[in-house]
PALO-206262 format. One line per field, with one value per residue: x, y, z of N, C-alpha, C in turn; residue in one letter. Coordinates in nm, 2 decimals. Layout:
N
n_X: X,...
n_Y: Y,...
n_Z: Z,...
ca_X: X,...
ca_Y: Y,...
ca_Z: Z,...
c_X: X,...
c_Y: Y,...
c_Z: Z,...
aa: a,...
end
This chain:
334
n_X: 0.08,0.06,0.08,-0.11,-0.05,-0.17,-0.05,-0.05,0.04,0.32,0.56,0.87,0.89,0.71,0.83,1.04,0.90,0.78,1.00,1.07,0.84,0.86,1.09,1.03,0.95,0.71,0.52,0.34,0.33,0.04,-0.10,-0.07,-0.14,-0.15,-0.16,-0.03,-0.02,0.20,0.40,0.28,0.26,0.53,0.63,0.47,0.52,0.78,0.75,0.58,0.31,-0.03,-0.18,-0.40,-0.69,-0.74,-1.00,-1.06,-0.87,-0.96,-1.20,-1.10,-1.08,-0.86,-0.66,-0.51,-0.40,-0.30,-0.05,-0.01,0.11,0.05,-0.01,-0.01,-0.26,-0.44,-0.44,-0.59,-0.86,-0.82,-0.74,-0.97,-1.15,-1.03,-1.01,-1.28,-1.33,-1.21,-0.94,-0.59,-0.38,-0.10,0.04,0.22,0.37,0.25,-0.07,-0.26,-0.24,-0.38,-0.48,-0.74,-0.86,-0.71,-0.78,-1.05,-1.02,-0.89,-1.09,-1.27,-1.11,-1.09,-1.36,-1.40,-1.24,-0.98,-0.65,-0.39,-0.09,0.16,0.41,0.68,0.97,1.22,1.23,1.29,1.54,1.85,2.05,1.94,1.75,1.92,2.01,1.77,1.75,1.98,1.91,1.68,1.80,1.93,2.18,2.28,2.17,1.91,1.74,1.83,1.91,1.87,2.02,1.94,2.04,1.95,1.98,1.93,2.08,2.02,1.77,1.42,1.24,1.09,0.82,0.73,0.75,0.53,0.32,0.39,0.34,0.51,0.83,0.83,0.62,0.68,0.96,1.08,0.90,0.96,1.18,1.05,0.89,1.10,1.22,1.02,1.02,1.27,1.29,1.09,0.90,0.63,0.67,0.61,0.65,0.73,0.98,1.08,1.29,1.33,1.46,1.54,1.80,1.91,1.78,1.62,1.38,1.23,1.15,0.99,0.78,0.67,0.78,1.05,1.40,1.59,1.62,1.58,1.49,1.36,1.25,1.07,1.00,0.75,0.90,1.13,1.32,1.50,1.51,1.70,1.67,1.82,1.78,1.84,1.80,2.02,2.32,2.63,2.80,2.67,2.40,2.30,2.27,2.24,2.24,2.25,2.23,2.21,2.26,2.19,2.40,2.58,2.64,2.50,2.55,2.46,2.63,2.69,2.61,2.77,2.79,3.01,3.21,3.50,3.84,4.09,4.44,4.70,4.97,4.83,4.66,4.38,4.11,3.76,3.50,3.23,2.91,2.59,2.38,2.11,1.78,1.68,1.88,2.02,1.83,1.75,1.75,1.58,1.33,1.27,1.26,1.04,0.83,0.84,0.77,0.51,0.39,0.42,0.25,0.01,-0.02,0.00,-0.19,-0.12,-0.09,-0.02,0.28,0.47,0.16,-0.16,-0.22,0.03,0.12,-0.06,0.02,0.28,0.23,0.08,0.29,0.45,0.28,0.28,0.54,0.56,0.38,0.53,0.75,0.63,0.52,0.73,0.76,0.76,0.56,0.30,0.20,-0.11,-0.20,-0.22,-0.41,-0.24
n_Y: -0.12,0.22,0.51,0.79,1.13,1.45,1.77,2.02,2.34,2.50,2.59,2.63,2.40,2.24,2.19,2.03,1.80,1.73,1.65,1.42,1.26,1.24,1.09,0.85,0.52,0.41,0.60,0.88,1.22,1.39,1.63,1.98,2.24,2.58,2.91,3.10,3.12,3.10,2.97,2.72,2.64,2.62,2.42,2.20,2.17,2.08,1.82,1.70,1.73,1.82,2.15,2.23,2.34,2.35,2.27,2.12,1.91,1.79,1.68,1.51,1.19,1.06,1.08,0.97,1.04,1.32,1.58,1.82,2.13,2.39,2.72,2.72,2.78,2.68,2.41,2.23,2.25,2.17,1.90,1.79,1.82,1.65,1.41,1.34,1.30,1.06,1.05,0.97,1.13,1.34,1.57,1.87,1.96,2.21,2.05,2.24,2.54,2.54,2.35,2.25,2.28,2.10,1.86,1.84,1.82,1.57,1.41,1.42,1.29,1.04,0.96,0.94,0.74,0.78,0.80,0.97,1.13,1.30,1.55,1.49,1.48,1.42,1.18,1.00,1.05,0.91,0.89,0.96,0.76,0.54,0.59,0.53,0.26,0.15,0.19,0.02,-0.22,-0.27,-0.17,0.03,-0.02,0.07,0.36,0.67,0.95,1.22,1.44,1.70,1.90,2.17,2.41,2.69,2.84,3.11,3.36,3.35,3.55,3.85,3.89,3.63,3.53,3.63,3.47,3.21,3.08,3.08,3.00,2.75,2.60,2.61,2.56,2.40,2.20,1.99,1.88,1.80,1.59,1.42,1.37,1.22,1.00,0.88,0.86,0.68,0.67,0.86,1.21,1.37,1.59,1.93,2.17,2.49,2.74,3.06,3.31,3.64,3.67,3.70,3.86,4.15,4.24,4.01,3.95,4.18,4.11,3.92,3.67,3.43,3.37,3.20,2.91,2.67,2.35,2.11,1.78,1.54,1.20,0.98,0.78,0.90,0.94,1.17,1.45,1.69,1.99,2.21,2.51,2.75,3.05,3.13,3.02,3.06,2.90,2.72,2.48,2.34,2.03,1.79,1.49,1.31,1.02,0.88,0.59,0.31,0.13,0.25,0.49,0.65,0.85,1.10,1.29,1.62,1.68,1.70,1.84,1.73,1.49,1.52,1.56,1.79,1.81,2.02,2.26,2.46,2.33,2.11,2.09,2.10,2.07,2.31,2.29,2.16,2.41,2.45,2.31,2.20,2.08,1.93,1.75,1.61,1.33,1.24,1.35,1.22,0.96,0.97,1.02,0.79,0.61,0.68,0.62,0.35,0.28,0.36,0.18,-0.07,-0.07,-0.05,0.11,0.46,0.65,0.92,0.99,1.16,1.19,1.19,1.44,1.60,1.55,1.65,1.92,1.98,1.95,2.16,2.38,2.35,2.41,2.68,2.78,2.71,2.88,3.13,3.11,3.04,2.80,2.44,2.24,2.02,1.77,1.66,1.32,1.09,0.84,0.62
n_Z: 0.00,-0.09,0.08,0.04,0.05,0.17,0.21,0.44,0.45,0.34,0.43,0.61,0.78,0.65,0.40,0.49,0.57,0.33,0.18,0.33,0.28,0.00,-0.03,0.06,-0.02,0.03,0.01,-0.13,-0.24,-0.29,-0.29,-0.22,0.01,0.08,0.24,0.10,-0.23,-0.41,-0.27,-0.22,-0.49,-0.57,-0.41,-0.46,-0.73,-0.72,-0.63,-0.80,-0.75,-0.68,-0.65,-0.41,-0.23,0.13,0.19,-0.04,-0.02,0.20,0.11,-0.08,-0.24,-0.31,-0.13,0.16,0.40,0.60,0.65,0.89,0.89,0.95,1.10,1.46,1.59,1.42,1.43,1.60,1.50,1.24,1.28,1.39,1.17,0.97,1.10,1.13,0.86,0.82,0.76,0.81,1.04,1.07,1.28,1.34,1.65,1.89,1.96,2.04,2.22,2.45,2.72,2.77,2.52,2.37,2.49,2.43,2.15,2.12,2.21,2.00,1.80,1.91,1.91,1.64,1.58,1.46,1.34,1.50,1.50,1.68,1.62,1.76,1.69,1.79,1.92,1.72,1.63,1.54,1.73,1.98,1.98,2.01,2.27,2.41,2.35,2.47,2.73,2.74,2.70,2.93,2.97,3.14,3.38,3.62,3.53,3.68,3.68,3.45,3.21,3.01,2.75,2.56,2.34,2.14,1.85,1.83,1.92,1.82,1.57,1.69,1.64,1.64,1.90,2.04,1.95,2.00,2.23,2.43,2.58,2.72,2.61,2.34,2.29,2.50,2.52,2.35,2.49,2.72,2.63,2.54,2.79,2.92,2.74,2.79,3.07,3.13,3.32,3.45,3.49,3.80,3.96,3.91,3.88,3.80,3.67,3.53,3.31,3.16,2.97,2.73,2.53,2.59,2.49,2.45,2.71,2.75,2.60,2.74,2.78,2.83,2.79,2.88,3.07,3.33,3.43,3.65,3.65,3.83,3.91,4.06,4.18,4.23,4.03,3.83,3.60,3.45,3.27,3.05,2.90,2.64,2.45,2.31,2.17,2.10,1.96,1.80,1.73,2.01,2.13,2.35,2.55,2.86,3.03,3.34,3.52,3.75,3.70,3.54,3.26,2.98,2.69,2.46,2.22,2.09,1.75,1.43,1.09,0.96,1.09,1.20,1.33,1.37,1.43,1.51,1.52,1.65,1.82,1.90,1.68,1.58,1.33,1.31,1.49,1.39,1.23,1.29,1.37,1.13,0.98,1.18,1.27,1.05,0.97,1.17,1.11,0.87,0.97,1.15,0.98,0.83,1.03,1.09,0.84,0.85,1.06,0.96,0.74,0.86,1.06,1.32,1.65,1.67,1.76,1.87,2.04,2.04,2.31,2.42,2.33,2.47,2.74,2.74,2.70,2.93,3.12,3.04,3.10,3.38,3.43,3.36,3.56,3.79,3.76,3.79,4.05,4.20,4.32,4.36,4.14,4.15,3.92,3.79,3.84,3.58,3.40,3.19
ca_X: 0.00,0.12,0.00,-0.12,-0.05,-0.20,0.04,-0.11,0.15,0.44,0.67,1.00,0.88,0.64,0.93,1.11,0.81,0.76,1.12,1.06,0.74,0.90,1.20,0.98,0.89,0.57,0.43,0.34,0.27,-0.06,-0.15,-0.02,-0.22,-0.09,-0.23,0.05,-0.03,0.33,0.47,0.22,0.29,0.67,0.66,0.39,0.59,0.90,0.72,0.48,0.18,-0.13,-0.21,-0.54,-0.73,-0.76,-1.13,-1.05,-0.80,-1.06,-1.30,-1.04,-1.08,-0.72,-0.57,-0.53,-0.34,-0.25,0.05,-0.05,0.22,-0.01,0.01,-0.06,-0.40,-0.53,-0.41,-0.70,-0.97,-0.79,-0.73,-1.11,-1.21,-0.98,-1.05,-1.42,-1.33,-1.15,-0.80,-0.49,-0.33,0.02,0.04,0.33,0.34,0.15,-0.21,-0.31,-0.17,-0.47,-0.50,-0.88,-0.89,-0.64,-0.86,-1.17,-0.98,-0.86,-1.22,-1.32,-1.03,-1.13,-1.49,-1.39,-1.14,-0.88,-0.51,-0.33,0.05,0.22,0.55,0.79,1.06,1.35,1.23,1.33,1.68,1.92,2.14,1.85,1.69,2.02,2.00,1.66,1.78,2.07,1.83,1.59,1.88,1.98,2.32,2.32,2.08,1.79,1.76,1.83,1.91,1.89,2.05,1.91,2.08,1.89,2.01,1.92,2.18,1.97,1.63,1.34,1.19,1.00,0.67,0.70,0.74,0.39,0.22,0.45,0.29,0.62,0.95,0.80,0.52,0.74,1.09,1.11,0.80,1.04,1.26,0.96,0.86,1.22,1.23,0.92,1.06,1.38,1.26,1.00,0.80,0.57,0.70,0.50,0.68,0.80,1.04,1.14,1.34,1.35,1.51,1.57,1.94,1.96,1.71,1.52,1.25,1.16,1.09,0.89,0.67,0.61,0.84,1.18,1.49,1.68,1.54,1.63,1.37,1.38,1.13,1.09,0.89,0.71,1.00,1.25,1.40,1.51,1.56,1.74,1.67,1.88,1.74,1.88,1.78,2.15,2.44,2.71,2.88,2.58,2.28,2.35,2.17,2.31,2.17,2.33,2.14,2.29,2.19,2.25,2.52,2.66,2.59,2.50,2.54,2.46,2.70,2.65,2.64,2.83,2.77,3.12,3.27,3.65,3.91,4.22,4.54,4.82,5.04,4.73,4.58,4.28,3.99,3.66,3.41,3.12,2.79,2.48,2.33,1.97,1.71,1.64,1.99,2.05,1.73,1.70,1.72,1.47,1.21,1.25,1.22,0.91,0.73,0.84,0.70,0.37,0.34,0.41,0.13,-0.11,-0.04,-0.01,-0.30,-0.07,-0.11,0.09,0.35,0.39,0.02,-0.22,-0.21,0.17,0.12,-0.13,0.09,0.39,0.17,0.05,0.42,0.49,0.20,0.33,0.67,0.53,0.33,0.64,0.83,0.55,0.49,0.86,0.73,0.74,0.42,0.27,0.11,-0.22,-0.16,-0.31,-0.40,-0.18
ca_Y: 0.00,0.35,0.61,0.92,1.24,1.59,1.85,2.15,2.43,2.48,2.67,2.57,2.26,2.17,2.15,1.92,1.68,1.70,1.58,1.29,1.19,1.22,1.00,0.72,0.44,0.37,0.72,0.98,1.35,1.41,1.77,2.08,2.36,2.69,3.04,3.17,3.04,3.08,2.87,2.59,2.60,2.58,2.29,2.10,2.14,2.00,1.68,1.66,1.72,1.92,2.25,2.22,2.41,2.26,2.21,2.02,1.80,1.72,1.60,1.42,1.05,1.01,1.12,0.88,1.10,1.46,1.63,1.95,2.22,2.53,2.78,2.64,2.81,2.61,2.26,2.15,2.25,2.08,1.76,1.74,1.81,1.54,1.29,1.31,1.25,0.93,1.06,0.96,1.27,1.37,1.71,1.93,2.01,2.14,2.04,2.37,2.60,2.53,2.21,2.21,2.26,1.97,1.75,1.84,1.77,1.43,1.34,1.40,1.19,0.91,0.92,0.91,0.62,0.83,0.79,1.10,1.12,1.43,1.56,1.50,1.42,1.38,1.03,0.93,1.08,0.78,0.90,0.95,0.63,0.45,0.60,0.45,0.12,0.11,0.18,-0.09,-0.34,-0.28,-0.14,0.12,-0.05,0.15,0.51,0.75,1.09,1.25,1.58,1.73,2.03,2.21,2.55,2.74,2.93,3.25,3.37,3.36,3.68,3.90,3.86,3.49,3.51,3.65,3.36,3.08,3.02,3.09,2.91,2.61,2.54,2.61,2.50,2.30,2.09,1.88,1.82,1.73,1.47,1.34,1.32,1.11,0.89,0.82,0.82,0.56,0.70,0.99,1.32,1.41,1.72,2.02,2.29,2.56,2.88,3.12,3.45,3.70,3.70,3.71,3.97,4.21,4.25,3.89,3.98,4.28,4.04,3.83,3.54,3.41,3.31,3.11,2.83,2.54,2.28,1.98,1.70,1.43,1.10,0.93,0.69,0.98,0.97,1.31,1.50,1.83,2.04,2.34,2.58,2.89,3.09,3.17,2.94,3.12,2.80,2.64,2.42,2.26,1.92,1.68,1.42,1.22,0.94,0.81,0.48,0.24,0.05,0.32,0.61,0.66,0.99,1.14,1.41,1.71,1.63,1.80,1.79,1.65,1.45,1.50,1.64,1.83,1.84,2.09,2.34,2.54,2.24,2.03,2.16,2.02,2.15,2.36,2.21,2.20,2.55,2.45,2.18,2.14,1.99,1.84,1.64,1.56,1.19,1.22,1.38,1.11,0.84,0.98,1.00,0.64,0.54,0.72,0.54,0.21,0.27,0.37,0.06,-0.19,-0.07,-0.04,0.24,0.56,0.70,0.98,1.00,1.29,1.19,1.23,1.58,1.66,1.54,1.74,2.05,1.99,1.98,2.30,2.47,2.34,2.48,2.82,2.80,2.71,3.01,3.24,3.09,3.01,2.67,2.31,2.22,1.87,1.74,1.57,1.19,1.05,0.70,0.62
ca_Z: 0.00,-0.09,0.16,-0.04,0.14,0.15,0.30,0.47,0.49,0.25,0.49,0.64,0.82,0.54,0.30,0.55,0.56,0.18,0.14,0.39,0.20,-0.13,-0.03,0.11,-0.13,0.07,0.02,-0.24,-0.21,-0.39,-0.30,-0.12,0.04,0.16,0.22,0.00,-0.35,-0.48,-0.19,-0.25,-0.62,-0.58,-0.34,-0.54,-0.86,-0.69,-0.60,-0.90,-0.68,-0.72,-0.55,-0.37,-0.10,0.24,0.17,-0.15,0.03,0.30,0.03,-0.18,-0.22,-0.35,-0.02,0.28,0.52,0.59,0.74,0.93,0.92,0.95,1.23,1.58,1.63,1.33,1.44,1.66,1.41,1.12,1.32,1.40,1.04,0.90,1.18,1.09,0.72,0.81,0.72,0.91,1.06,1.14,1.31,1.42,1.79,1.97,1.90,2.07,2.34,2.57,2.76,2.75,2.38,2.33,2.55,2.34,2.02,2.13,2.23,1.86,1.74,1.97,1.86,1.50,1.56,1.37,1.38,1.51,1.55,1.70,1.57,1.85,1.60,1.85,1.95,1.60,1.60,1.56,1.85,2.09,1.98,2.06,2.41,2.47,2.33,2.57,2.86,2.73,2.70,3.06,2.97,3.25,3.50,3.63,3.51,3.80,3.65,3.31,3.19,2.87,2.71,2.44,2.33,2.01,1.81,1.85,1.95,1.70,1.55,1.80,1.61,1.66,2.04,2.09,1.91,2.02,2.35,2.54,2.57,2.76,2.51,2.21,2.28,2.60,2.51,2.29,2.60,2.81,2.57,2.55,2.93,2.94,2.66,2.85,3.21,3.13,3.43,3.43,3.58,3.89,4.02,3.81,3.94,3.69,3.69,3.39,3.31,3.03,2.97,2.59,2.46,2.68,2.42,2.48,2.84,2.74,2.53,2.84,2.77,2.88,2.69,2.95,3.16,3.39,3.48,3.71,3.66,3.92,3.91,4.19,4.24,4.26,3.91,3.80,3.47,3.45,3.14,3.04,2.77,2.62,2.31,2.25,2.18,1.99,1.90,1.72,1.79,2.12,2.16,2.42,2.66,2.94,3.12,3.45,3.58,3.87,3.67,3.44,3.20,2.84,2.65,2.31,2.21,1.98,1.61,1.33,0.95,0.93,1.22,1.19,1.42,1.31,1.53,1.45,1.62,1.72,1.91,1.84,1.64,1.51,1.26,1.39,1.51,1.30,1.26,1.35,1.37,1.00,0.94,1.29,1.29,0.92,0.98,1.27,1.04,0.78,1.04,1.21,0.87,0.80,1.14,1.06,0.73,0.89,1.15,0.87,0.66,0.94,1.15,1.46,1.71,1.64,1.87,1.98,2.02,2.09,2.45,2.45,2.31,2.58,2.86,2.73,2.72,3.08,3.19,3.00,3.18,3.51,3.44,3.37,3.69,3.88,3.75,3.85,4.20,4.26,4.40,4.28,4.10,4.13,3.81,3.82,3.79,3.47,3.36,3.06
c_X: 0.09,0.03,0.01,-0.14,-0.10,-0.11,-0.02,0.00,0.28,0.56,0.79,0.98,0.80,0.73,1.01,1.03,0.79,0.88,1.11,0.96,0.79,1.01,1.16,0.91,0.74,0.47,0.44,0.27,0.17,-0.09,-0.09,-0.11,-0.14,-0.16,-0.16,0.06,0.11,0.41,0.41,0.26,0.43,0.69,0.59,0.47,0.71,0.88,0.61,0.35,0.09,-0.13,-0.36,-0.57,-0.74,-0.90,-1.13,-0.98,-0.89,-1.15,-1.24,-1.04,-0.95,-0.62,-0.61,-0.49,-0.30,-0.14,0.02,0.07,0.18,0.02,-0.07,-0.21,-0.49,-0.53,-0.53,-0.82,-0.95,-0.79,-0.88,-1.17,-1.16,-1.00,-1.19,-1.43,-1.26,-1.01,-0.71,-0.42,-0.20,0.02,0.16,0.28,0.32,0.01,-0.28,-0.23,-0.26,-0.50,-0.65,-0.92,-0.83,-0.73,-0.98,-1.14,-0.96,-0.99,-1.28,-1.24,-1.07,-1.26,-1.49,-1.30,-1.03,-0.74,-0.45,-0.19,0.10,0.36,0.65,0.90,1.19,1.35,1.29,1.47,1.76,2.00,2.05,1.78,1.79,2.03,1.89,1.69,1.88,2.00,1.75,1.67,1.95,2.13,2.37,2.24,1.96,1.82,1.74,1.82,1.94,1.92,2.03,1.95,2.02,1.89,2.01,2.03,2.15,1.82,1.55,1.30,1.09,0.86,0.63,0.68,0.60,0.30,0.27,0.40,0.40,0.72,0.91,0.71,0.59,0.87,1.11,1.02,0.87,1.12,1.17,0.92,0.98,1.24,1.14,0.97,1.18,1.36,1.18,0.91,0.75,0.62,0.58,0.52,0.76,0.85,1.11,1.18,1.36,1.38,1.52,1.71,1.99,1.91,1.60,1.38,1.16,1.09,0.98,0.76,0.61,0.67,0.98,1.27,1.60,1.61,1.61,1.51,1.42,1.25,1.16,0.97,0.85,0.82,1.13,1.34,1.39,1.56,1.58,1.74,1.73,1.85,1.80,1.84,1.91,2.26,2.53,2.79,2.80,2.47,2.32,2.25,2.24,2.22,2.26,2.23,2.23,2.20,2.26,2.38,2.60,2.59,2.60,2.48,2.53,2.52,2.64,2.69,2.69,2.80,2.89,3.19,3.42,3.71,4.05,4.32,4.66,4.88,4.95,4.64,4.49,4.16,3.89,3.57,3.29,3.00,2.69,2.43,2.19,1.90,1.69,1.75,2.02,1.96,1.67,1.66,1.59,1.34,1.17,1.20,1.08,0.80,0.72,0.76,0.55,0.31,0.33,0.29,0.01,-0.13,-0.06,-0.13,-0.25,-0.09,0.01,0.15,0.46,0.25,-0.03,-0.21,-0.07,0.18,0.05,-0.05,0.21,0.34,0.14,0.18,0.46,0.41,0.24,0.46,0.65,0.47,0.43,0.72,0.76,0.54,0.62,0.85,0.73,0.59,0.40,0.17,0.00,-0.18,-0.27,-0.30,-0.35,-0.18
c_Y: 0.12,0.45,0.74,1.04,1.37,1.67,1.99,2.24,2.40,2.57,2.59,2.42,2.18,2.12,2.03,1.79,1.64,1.62,1.44,1.20,1.15,1.11,0.86,0.64,0.40,0.49,0.80,1.11,1.39,1.56,1.85,2.19,2.46,2.82,3.12,3.08,3.01,2.97,2.73,2.55,2.55,2.45,2.18,2.07,2.05,1.86,1.63,1.64,1.83,2.03,2.25,2.31,2.30,2.19,2.10,1.90,1.72,1.63,1.50,1.27,0.98,1.04,1.04,0.95,1.25,1.49,1.78,2.03,2.37,2.59,2.71,2.66,2.74,2.46,2.19,2.14,2.16,1.94,1.71,1.72,1.68,1.41,1.25,1.26,1.12,0.93,1.03,1.10,1.27,1.52,1.76,1.97,2.16,2.13,2.18,2.42,2.59,2.39,2.16,2.19,2.13,1.86,1.73,1.78,1.62,1.35,1.32,1.29,1.05,0.86,0.88,0.79,0.66,0.81,0.94,1.08,1.27,1.44,1.58,1.42,1.36,1.23,0.95,0.96,0.95,0.78,0.89,0.82,0.52,0.47,0.52,0.30,0.07,0.10,0.05,-0.22,-0.36,-0.24,-0.05,0.09,0.03,0.30,0.58,0.90,1.11,1.40,1.60,1.88,2.06,2.36,2.59,2.83,3.08,3.25,3.39,3.51,3.73,3.88,3.72,3.46,3.53,3.54,3.22,3.01,3.02,2.98,2.76,2.53,2.52,2.54,2.38,2.18,1.97,1.80,1.75,1.60,1.37,1.29,1.21,0.98,0.81,0.78,0.70,0.56,0.84,1.09,1.35,1.55,1.80,2.14,2.36,2.70,2.94,3.27,3.51,3.75,3.73,3.84,4.03,4.23,4.13,3.90,4.07,4.22,3.93,3.69,3.54,3.35,3.22,3.04,2.70,2.48,2.14,1.90,1.58,1.33,1.06,0.85,0.77,1.00,1.12,1.34,1.65,1.88,2.18,2.40,2.72,2.92,3.14,3.07,2.98,3.02,2.70,2.58,2.31,2.16,1.80,1.62,1.32,1.15,0.86,0.71,0.41,0.16,0.12,0.44,0.59,0.80,1.00,1.28,1.50,1.65,1.74,1.75,1.71,1.62,1.42,1.59,1.67,1.87,1.90,2.17,2.43,2.46,2.16,2.11,2.07,2.11,2.20,2.27,2.25,2.34,2.56,2.32,2.12,2.05,1.89,1.73,1.59,1.42,1.16,1.25,1.27,0.99,0.85,0.97,0.85,0.57,0.56,0.63,0.40,0.19,0.27,0.24,-0.07,-0.19,-0.06,0.10,0.33,0.60,0.80,1.01,1.14,1.30,1.23,1.38,1.66,1.66,1.64,1.89,2.08,2.02,2.12,2.40,2.47,2.41,2.63,2.86,2.80,2.83,3.12,3.23,3.07,2.89,2.55,2.29,2.07,1.86,1.64,1.43,1.15,0.90,0.70,0.48
c_Z: 0.00,-0.02,0.08,0.05,0.08,0.25,0.32,0.53,0.42,0.30,0.52,0.68,0.72,0.44,0.36,0.54,0.42,0.14,0.20,0.32,0.07,-0.14,0.02,0.00,-0.10,0.07,-0.11,-0.20,-0.32,-0.40,-0.19,-0.11,0.12,0.14,0.12,-0.13,-0.42,-0.40,-0.21,-0.39,-0.64,-0.52,-0.42,-0.67,-0.83,-0.67,-0.70,-0.84,-0.72,-0.61,-0.53,-0.25,0.01,0.23,0.07,-0.10,0.13,0.22,-0.06,-0.15,-0.25,-0.25,0.11,0.41,0.50,0.69,0.77,0.97,0.92,1.08,1.35,1.61,1.53,1.35,1.49,1.57,1.29,1.16,1.33,1.26,0.97,0.97,1.14,0.94,0.71,0.76,0.84,0.92,1.13,1.16,1.39,1.56,1.79,1.90,1.92,2.19,2.47,2.60,2.73,2.61,2.32,2.37,2.46,2.21,2.02,2.15,2.09,1.79,1.78,1.91,1.72,1.47,1.46,1.43,1.38,1.57,1.56,1.67,1.67,1.78,1.67,1.90,1.84,1.56,1.63,1.69,1.98,2.10,2.04,2.21,2.47,2.46,2.44,2.71,2.86,2.75,2.84,3.07,3.09,3.38,3.50,3.61,3.65,3.77,3.51,3.30,3.04,2.85,2.57,2.43,2.18,1.98,1.83,1.87,1.82,1.69,1.66,1.77,1.63,1.81,2.09,2.06,1.94,2.14,2.46,2.52,2.61,2.67,2.37,2.20,2.38,2.59,2.44,2.40,2.70,2.76,2.57,2.69,2.96,2.86,2.72,3.00,3.23,3.26,3.41,3.53,3.67,3.95,3.92,3.89,3.83,3.73,3.55,3.41,3.17,3.03,2.83,2.52,2.54,2.62,2.44,2.61,2.83,2.67,2.62,2.84,2.83,2.77,2.75,3.06,3.21,3.46,3.54,3.71,3.75,3.92,4.05,4.26,4.27,4.14,3.87,3.66,3.48,3.31,3.14,2.90,2.76,2.47,2.24,2.28,2.07,1.91,1.82,1.79,1.88,2.16,2.22,2.53,2.73,3.03,3.22,3.51,3.69,3.83,3.56,3.38,3.05,2.80,2.50,2.30,2.10,1.85,1.52,1.19,0.91,1.06,1.19,1.30,1.36,1.43,1.46,1.56,1.70,1.82,1.83,1.80,1.57,1.44,1.35,1.40,1.39,1.33,1.32,1.33,1.23,0.94,1.05,1.29,1.15,0.92,1.07,1.19,0.94,0.85,1.10,1.10,0.83,0.91,1.13,0.95,0.77,0.98,1.06,0.80,0.74,1.03,1.30,1.52,1.67,1.77,1.82,1.94,2.06,2.24,2.49,2.43,2.42,2.71,2.86,2.75,2.86,3.16,3.16,3.08,3.33,3.53,3.45,3.50,3.80,3.88,3.82,4.00,4.27,4.36,4.30,4.26,4.09,4.02,3.86,3.76,3.69,3.45,3.22,3.01
aa: x,x,x,x,x,x,x,x,x,x,x,x,x,x,x,x,x,x,x,x,x,x,x,x,x,x,x,x,x,x,x,x,x,x,x,x,x,x,x,x,x,x,x,x,x,x,x,x,x,x,x,x,x,x,x,x,x,x,x,x,x,x,x,x,x,x,x,x,x,x,x,x,x,x,x,x,x,x,x,x,x,x,x,x,x,x,x,x,x,x,x,x,x,x,x,x,x,x,x,x,x,x,x,x,x,x,x,x,x,x,x,x,x,x,x,x,x,x,x,x,x,x,x,x,x,x,x,x,x,x,x,x,x,x,x,x,x,x,x,x,x,x,x,x,x,x,x,x,x,x,x,x,x,x,x,x,x,x,x,x,x,x,x,x,x,x,x,x,x,x,x,x,x,x,x,x,x,x,x,x,x,x,x,x,x,x,x,x,x,x,x,x,x,x,x,x,x,x,x,x,x,x,x,x,x,x,x,x,x,x,x,x,x,x,x,x,x,x,x,x,x,x,x,x,x,x,x,x,x,x,x,x,x,x,x,x,x,x,x,x,x,x,x,x,x,x,x,x,x,x,x,x,x,x,x,x,x,x,x,x,x,x,x,x,x,x,x,x,x,x,x,x,x,x,x,x,x,x,x,x,x,x,x,x,x,x,x,x,x,x,x,x,x,x,x,x,x,x,x,x,x,x,x,x,x,x,x,x,x,x,x,x,x,x,x,x,x,x,x,x,x,x,x,x,x,x,x,x,x,x,x,x,x,x
end
């Protein structure tokens, strides 16, 4: 079976997903929709696809699944529409910035028996997947402490800050999902500290650019997350997992992994400049996993519920910063 895709949104991340679909033998890109006609036309032409409206894609009988890469405030409505039409849905995070709206949306998905996968691509990064495999194989014993470093090379445009939902819902939400993926227990306590150290305008817009968060599970497992909107040396993405019998770590990745030694010392090439190159394999792997779930009938992962829990942790982190207290998450049946 070839999964026939409609792509909603032809921007930066839409282009990444189009490439992943186009390079997968089990998929074909049938149609592209975007509010900017030129962007839709250019991307559709590159993959020999049609340009259609979202309404037309919704009604199309030659489309099995959609990838939603539109602005966040459209995600929940689009998920509900395509769930009711019986399409499989891959949606970029988050489903919405409001927990109640996400809960409502997931109820519609459940009633429609639709497949919904949320784009937490880092689970599919080969290096982070290897971390999880080492844990599953018992290489380090029981997980005790995790350290996640996630720092962007620079802050986003100011007009993006206001609609992003804040650093915890926009940036750290990936790290919250990764923490759950590696802890293998649900975080119960959230303690967060955040500051404005990079760009004072970000603070004036009501957000932060530097944050440290500690998550703790009921058994006492801990995860420390370090975020910054500024890393002058490149896109900083590292994880270390400490266990009862050892440690496993994923180092920063570079486009070229070499080391030069001469009279000036040891030097290595710079890091990846941002997520589009650092996580290129992860994007391809997650689309491949989605296609496999659609064709096999198996459950998708990460699910809508995973997206909801990550958002709840993000809200708890924001609350912790405001109250300067540790926030206890509501325990959920998973």
